C-alpha positions in Angstrom: -22.0 -11.9 73.5 -18.8 -11.7 74.9 -16.5 -8.5 72.9 -13.1 -9.9 71.4 -12.0 -7.3 74.0 -13.7 -9.3 76.7 -12.4 -12.4 75.4 -8.3 -11.5 75.5 -9.0 -10.4 78.6 -9.8 -13.6 79.8 -6.9 -15.0 78.3 -5.0 -12.6 79.4 -6.8 -13.7 83.4 -5.8 -17.9 82.7 -2.3 -17.0 81.6 -1.9 -15.5 84.4 -2.2 -18.9 86.8 -0.4 -20.9 83.5 2.8 -19.3 83.5 2.6 -18.5 87.8 2.8 -22.5 87.8 6.1 -21.8 86.4 8.2 -20.3 89.0 6.1 -19.9 92.1 7.1 -22.7 94.5 10.8 -21.5 93.1 11.6 -20.4 96.8 10.0 -23.9 97.5 13.1 -25.3 96.1 15.6 -25.8 98.2 13.2 -26.9 101.1 11.5 -28.8 98.8 14.6 -30.9 97.5 15.5 -31.6 101.5 11.8 -32.9 101.6 12.4 -35.4 98.8 15.8 -36.6 99.7 17.4 -35.2 96.7 20.0 -33.0 95.3 19.8 -29.6 93.4 20.1 -31.1 89.7 17.3 -33.2 90.2 15.0 -29.8 91.9 16.1 -28.3 88.6 15.4 -30.7 86.6 11.3 -30.3 87.5 11.5 -26.9 86.5 12.8 -27.6 83.0 10.3 -30.4 82.3 7.4 -27.3 81.6 9.4 -26.0 78.7 10.2 -29.6 77.6 6.7 -31.0 78.0 4.7 -27.8 76.9 7.2 -28.1 73.9 5.8 -30.9 72.3 2.0 -31.0 73.9 1.1 -28.1 72.1 1.0 -29.3 68.7 -1.6 -31.4 69.2 -4.0 -28.5 70.5 -2.5 -26.2 68.4 -2.8 -28.3 65.0 -5.8 -30.2 65.0 -7.7 -26.8 66.9 -7.3 -25.3 63.3 -9.4 -28.2 62.1 -11.8 -28.9 65.5 -12.3 -25.7 66.9 -10.8 -24.1 70.0 -13.2 -24.9 72.5 -12.7 -28.7 73.0 -9.1 -28.2 73.0 -8.7 -25.8 75.6 -10.5 -27.8 78.7 -8.0 -30.4 77.5 -6.0 -28.5 78.6 -6.7 -27.2 81.6 -7.7 -30.9 82.7 -4.4 -31.9 82.0 -3.5 -28.5 84.1 -5.3 -29.2 87.0 -4.5 -33.1 87.0 -1.2 -32.2 87.4 -0.7 -29.5 89.8 -3.2 -32.0 92.0 -0.5 -34.9 91.5 2.1 -32.0 92.8 0.2 -31.2 95.3 -0.1 -34.8 97.2 3.4 -35.8 95.8 5.2 -37.4 98.5 8.1 -38.0 96.4 10.3 -36.9 93.9 8.6 -39.0 91.2 5.2 -37.6 91.8 6.0 -34.6 91.9 8.1 -35.0 88.7 5.3 -36.9 87.6 2.6 -34.2 88.6 5.2 -31.5 86.7 5.0 -33.3 83.6 1.4 -33.5 83.3 1.2 -29.9 84.0 3.0 -28.8 81.3 1.3 -30.8 78.9 -1.7 -29.0 79.7 0.9 -25.3 79.6 1.9 -26.5 76.5 -2.1 -26.1 75.1 -3.2 -23.1 76.6 -0.1 -21.8 75.8 -0.6 -22.4 72.1 -4.8 -21.7 71.8 -4.1 -18.8 73.7 -2.0 -17.4 71.2 -3.8 -18.8 68.7 -7.4 -17.4 70.3 -6.1 -14.1 70.1 -4.6 -14.1 66.4 -8.4 -15.7 65.7 -9.9 -11.7 67.0 -7.0 -9.2 65.9 -4.4 -9.2 62.8 -1.8 -7.1 61.9 -0.4 -4.4 64.3 -3.8 -4.7 67.0 -2.5 -8.0 67.2 1.0 -6.8 68.0 -0.7 -4.8 70.7 -2.6 -7.4 72.6 0.8 -9.9 72.0 2.8 -6.8 73.8 0.1 -6.4 76.4 0.3 -10.9 77.1 3.7 -10.2 77.8 3.9 -7.7 79.9 1.8 -10.3 82.0 4.6 -12.6 81.6 7.1 -9.9 83.9 4.4 -9.4 86.5 3.6 -12.8 87.0 6.9 -14.0 87.1 7.5 -10.7 90.1 4.9 -12.0 92.5 4.5 -16.0 91.8 7.8 -16.8 93.6 6.8 -13.8 96.2 3.2 -15.5 96.9 4.3 -18.4 97.3 7.2 -17.3 99.2 4.8 -16.0 101.6 2.2 -19.4 101.2 5.3 -21.8 102.1 6.1 -19.6 104.7 2.6 -19.3 107.0 0.8 -22.7 105.6 3.1 -24.9 103.9 4.3 -25.7 100.3 1.4 -28.8 98.9 -0.8 -24.9 99.8 1.0 -23.6 96.8 -0.1 -26.1 94.3 -3.4 -25.9 95.7 -3.5 -22.4 95.2 -3.1 -22.9 91.8 -5.1 -26.1 91.4 -8.0 -24.2 92.2 -7.4 -21.1 90.6 -7.9 -23.2 86.7 -10.9 -25.0 88.3 -12.3 -21.4 88.6 -11.2 -20.2 85.5 -12.3 -22.9 83.1 -16.1 -22.3 84.8 -15.4 -18.9 83.5 -14.7 -20.2 79.7 -17.4 -22.5 80.2 -19.7 -20.4 80.1 -18.3 -17.0 78.7 -16.2 -18.1 75.9 -17.1 -19.2 72.8 -15.6 -20.6 69.4 -13.3 -17.5 68.0 -12.0 -20.6 65.0 -15.4 -20.0 62.8 -16.6 -22.9 60.8 -16.2 -21.0 57.2 -11.8 -20.3 58.3 -12.1 -24.0 59.7 -13.0 -24.9 56.1 -10.0 -22.5 54.4 -7.7 -23.7 57.1 -5.1 -26.2 55.2 -5.4 -30.1 56.3 -2.2 -30.9 55.3 -0.1 -30.7 59.0 2.3 -32.0 58.3 3.5 -30.9 55.1 2.5 -26.8 57.4 4.7 -27.8 59.9 7.5 -29.2 57.5 8.0 -26.0 55.5 7.8 -23.9 58.9 10.5 -26.1 60.5 12.6 -26.1 56.7 12.2 -22.1 56.5 15.2 -19.7 57.5 13.3 -16.9 57.4 10.7 -18.0 60.2 14.0 -19.9 62.1 15.6 -16.4 62.1 12.2 -14.8 63.4 11.6 -17.8 66.2 15.1 -17.3 67.7 14.8 -14.2 68.4 11.4 -15.3 69.5 13.0 -17.7 71.9 16.4 -15.9 73.3 15.3 -13.4 75.3 13.0 -15.9 77.3 16.2 -18.3 77.2 18.1 -15.6 79.0 15.2 -15.2 81.3 15.3 -18.9 82.0 18.7 -19.4 82.9 18.7 -16.2 85.1 15.4 -17.4 87.1 17.1 -21.8 87.3 20.3 -20.3 88.3 19.4 -17.5 90.5 17.1 -19.1 94.1 20.7 -21.3 94.9 22.9 -18.5 94.0 20.6 -16.1 96.3 19.9 -18.7 98.7 22.5 -20.8 99.1 25.4 -18.2 98.3 24.6 -15.5 99.6 22.6 -16.3 102.4 19.0 -14.7 101.5 15.6 -15.9 102.4 13.0 -17.1 100.4 11.7 -14.4 101.7 14.1 -11.9 100.6 15.3 -13.9 97.7 11.4 -13.5 96.4 11.3 -9.4 96.6 14.5 -9.5 95.3 13.8 -11.0 91.9 10.6 -8.8 91.3 13.2 -6.1 89.9 14.6 -7.7 86.2 10.8 -9.0 85.7 9.1 -5.3 87.1 11.4 -3.4 84.5 10.3 -6.0 82.0 6.1 -4.9 82.5 7.3 -1.5 81.9 9.3 -2.4 79.1 5.9 -4.2 78.1 3.6 -1.3 78.8 6.2 0.9 76.9 6.0 -1.6 74.4 2.2 -1.9 73.9 1.4 1.7 73.7 3.5 2.5 70.8 4.1 -0.7 68.6 1.3 0.6 66.2 3.1 4.0 65.9 7.0 2.7 65.7 6.0 -0.9 64.0 7.4 -4.0 64.4 11.3 -3.4 63.1 11.6 -0.5 65.1 11.0 -2.5 68.3 13.2 -5.5 66.9 16.5 -2.4 66.8 15.3 -0.9 70.1 15.6 -4.9 71.6 19.2 -5.0 69.7 20.1 -1.7 71.6 19.6 -3.1 75.1 20.6 -6.2 74.6 24.5 -4.7 73.7 24.2 -2.1 76.6 23.1 -5.8 78.7 26.8 -6.9 77.2 28.9 -4.3 77.8 28.2 -3.6 81.4 28.1 -7.4 82.2 31.1 -8.0 81.3 33.0 -5.6 83.2 31.1 -8.1 86.3 32.1 -10.9 84.3 36.1 -10.1 84.1 35.6 -8.7 87.6 36.3 -4.9 86.9 33.0 -4.7 89.1 32.8 -6.5 91.8 30.3 -9.3 92.1 27.1 -7.2 94.6 23.6 -9.3 94.4 21.6 -5.9 94.4 24.0 -5.4 91.1 23.6 -8.8 89.4 19.8 -7.5 89.2 20.1 -4.3 88.3 22.4 -5.3 84.9 20.1 -8.7 84.0 17.0 -5.7 84.7 18.6 -3.5 81.6 18.1 -6.3 79.7 14.2 -7.5 80.9 13.4 -4.3 79.8 13.6 -4.6 75.9 12.6 -8.2 76.2 8.8 -7.6 75.0 9.8 -5.6 72.1 11.8 -8.6 70.5 9.6 -11.9 71.3 6.1 -9.5 71.1 6.9 -8.3 67.4 8.4 -11.9 66.3 5.7 -13.9 67.0 4.1 -11.6 65.5 5.9 -11.9 62.3 5.5 -15.0 62.2 1.9 -15.0 62.8 1.4 -12.9 60.3 3.1 -14.8 57.3 1.0 -17.4 58.1 -2.1 -16.6 58.5 -4.3 -19.4 57.3 -2.7 -21.9 60.3 -2.7 -19.9 62.8 -3.0 -22.3 65.5 0.2 -24.6 63.9 2.3 -21.6 64.4 1.8 -21.3 67.4 2.8 -24.6 68.3 5.9 -24.2 66.0 6.7 -21.1 67.6 5.6 -23.0 71.5 7.8 -25.4 70.3 10.7 -23.8 69.2 11.0 -21.4 72.0 10.1 -24.2 74.5 12.7 -26.8 73.3 16.0 -23.3 73.0 14.6 -22.9 76.6 15.5 -26.3 77.6 18.7 -27.1 76.1 20.0 -23.0 76.8 18.5 -23.9 80.2 19.0 -27.6 80.9 23.3 -27.4 79.7 24.0 -24.0 81.2 22.3 -25.0 85.0 24.2 -28.5 85.0 27.2 -26.6 84.5 27.8 -24.4 87.2 25.1 -22.1 89.7 27.2 -21.6 92.7 29.7 -19.0 90.9 28.1 -15.6 90.1 30.7 -15.5 86.4 29.8 -18.4 84.6 26.4 -17.4 84.7 27.0 -14.1 84.1 28.8 -15.1 80.6 25.8 -17.7 79.9 23.3 -14.6 79.9 26.0 -11.8 77.9 27.0 -14.8 75.1 22.6 -14.9 75.2 22.3 -11.5 74.5 25.2 -10.6 71.9 24.7 -13.7 69.9 20.3 -12.0 70.2 21.6 -8.8 68.5 23.5 -10.3 66.0 20.5 -11.6 64.7 18.4 -9.2 65.4 20.7 -7.1 63.0 20.7 -9.9 60.4 16.4 -9.2 60.2 17.7 -6.0 60.1 19.5 -6.3 57.2 17.5 -8.7 55.2 14.7 -6.5 55.6 16.1 -3.8 54.3 17.8 -5.6 51.3 
């Protein structure tokens, strides 16, 4: 029988492919705009399809996997992902490409929710937080390496092979899960699960303390999304970098996020979740101060300095993202899948709205983007301050 630790690492392997689909084709985005004869704004909509459709796609996966088990929905999510990726691979116009991204995103939404629910099935408390920290550390690694891999595949073979890579990668992973991963939501747990799905989601949606925590969880991801969606157009079109040069440069903030995630998973069981949130608040405020000097032209715009200051915030991201999600999961142990659906829904809605609005206003001028990031980081610090204050009252 596969041990909980090995199940966790198979979950991480699956999410390497899931997460890579978000930004692996970013270096090809300006090129695809010319191939499909569409504007940069239209291409950016294909990136925003992922958080938007993932938001709603994850809800039925989480709710029904609480009632009927995880495995069948796990393979349904994999099927959607493979179908959508294959459509992107064979697309001949922007409509077909966008449809593929939407279907792929429904799959990623389900797989993301089920990944967190399965981890919550087999771990609890600080141990769950540690594995959530490892889970979070995968994001920066993949965000860093996926565009590099995508740029290399683009220049050597062409853009279709980018999607061929992730399509067949998920096919391989689905075979591993079929033979190695059992049902983690046991029959006893299924009987104890609250069957009132609508009432459970209504409670989550109307709880202000939980909304505070999910906002703390979501804003760092939105911060990264603002930079990720806008940066290729700034660095490639404005700073005149090649896709390969850009792909290596953007690895710096995600590399620092990985370092922060590694430190987090090593110490969270000793320092606790609240202290982790405080550390994230400190890194947010440091970013606000330094980035403000750049936004108001006390420091001249420089592509390498911009990356460095964004990395400041990225370092503390996992301390905020993983701690807040663990607090939410621990508060609702009877409906882990539903709770992960709520977290995914709110996280992706935050990202869709915030990234959609900011990317539609400006992306060729650096200072407006910095201002969006400053406001996001400042709100994050204030929310953490409120959470800390509420806990001690």
